[in-house]
C-alpha positions as CSV (number, residue, x, y, z in Angstrom):
1,M,124.4,78.2,81.5
2,K,123.3,81.0,83.7
3,V,120.5,83.5,82.9
4,E,120.6,87.0,84.3
5,F,117.0,88.0,85.0
6,F,116.2,91.8,85.3
7,L,113.2,91.4,87.7
8,D,111.6,94.9,88.0
9,Y,109.2,94.8,90.9
10,G,106.7,97.1,89.4
11,S,106.8,95.4,85.9
12,P,103.5,93.1,85.1
13,C,105.7,91.4,82.2
14,A,108.5,90.8,84.6
15,Y,106.1,89.2,86.9
16,L,104.7,86.9,84.2
17,A,108.4,86.2,83.2
18,N,109.0,85.1,86.7
19,T,106.1,82.7,86.7
20,Q,107.7,80.9,83.8
21,I,111.5,81.3,84.2
22,H,111.9,77.9,86.0
23,R,111.0,76.3,82.6
24,L,114.4,77.2,81.4
25,N,115.9,74.5,83.8
26,T,119.0,76.5,84.4
27,D,120.4,78.7,87.1
28,V,119.0,82.1,87.3
29,E,120.5,85.3,88.6
30,I,118.1,88.0,89.5
31,T,119.1,91.5,89.1
32,P,117.1,94.6,90.1
33,P,117.4,97.0,87.2
34,D,117.1,100.8,87.7
35,A,114.0,100.9,85.4
36,P,113.5,104.7,85.8
37,S,116.9,105.5,84.8
38,V,116.9,103.4,81.7
39,M,113.5,104.8,80.6
40,Q,115.0,108.2,80.9
41,A,118.1,107.3,78.9
42,E,115.7,105.9,76.2
43,N,113.5,108.8,76.2
44,N,110.6,106.5,77.3
45,Q,107.9,106.5,79.7
46,M,105.9,104.1,81.8
47,S,102.9,102.7,80.4
48,S,100.8,104.2,83.1
49,A,101.8,107.6,81.8
50,C,100.2,107.0,78.4
51,P,96.7,106.0,78.6
52,A,96.4,104.2,75.1
53,R,99.6,102.2,75.9
54,M,98.4,101.4,79.3
55,R,95.1,100.0,77.9
56,Y,96.9,97.7,75.3
57,A,99.4,96.7,77.9
58,S,96.6,95.7,80.3
59,L,94.8,93.6,77.6
60,A,98.0,91.9,76.6
61,I,99.2,91.0,80.3
62,A,95.7,89.6,80.9
63,R,95.8,87.5,78.0
64,W,99.4,86.3,79.0
65,A,98.3,85.5,82.3
66,K,95.5,83.4,81.2
67,H,97.7,81.6,78.7
68,Y,100.3,80.8,81.7
69,D,97.2,80.2,83.8
70,V,98.6,82.3,86.7
71,P,96.5,84.9,88.7
72,F,97.3,88.5,87.9
73,A,96.1,91.7,89.4
74,P,98.0,95.0,88.9
75,N,100.5,95.8,91.4
76,R,99.2,99.3,92.4
77,R,101.8,99.7,95.1
78,A,104.4,99.3,92.7
79,L,103.3,101.5,90.2
80,T,103.1,104.2,92.7
81,F,106.5,103.4,94.0
82,E,107.9,103.5,90.4
83,N,106.2,107.0,89.6
84,D,107.8,108.3,92.9
85,R,111.0,106.9,91.9
86,L,110.9,108.5,88.3
87,Q,110.0,111.8,89.5
88,F,112.9,111.6,92.1
89,V,115.3,110.8,89.3
90,Q,113.9,113.5,87.0
91,A,114.2,116.0,89.7
92,R,117.9,115.0,90.3
93,L,118.7,115.2,86.7
94,R,117.5,118.7,86.7
95,D,119.6,119.6,89.8
96,P,122.5,121.8,88.8
97,L,124.8,120.2,91.4
98,V,124.1,116.8,89.9
99,K,124.8,117.9,86.5
100,E,128.2,119.5,87.5
101,K,129.2,116.1,89.1
102,S,128.4,114.1,86.0
103,E,130.1,116.5,83.4
């Protein structure tokens, strides 16, 4: 059996999953997702864009890190990268030339 693991560099949940995936004792294929495109398609936003969700997510992630006994600190650099990438994707989607090509 092989597991496909979508490891989003900026995701705290993916980080925690990555610390535990070895417990499956199987082959793992790591795939980097295009998280901003998925979020855009699902009309979703990053937790960092919603203060209430960010507060809850931060508490939940801290609890899971403690449960797994792994160190955890937010990846501020990745959050900045993800925000920049999301803004780029949104700008490209508003570009009339991009819309013409996709239609």
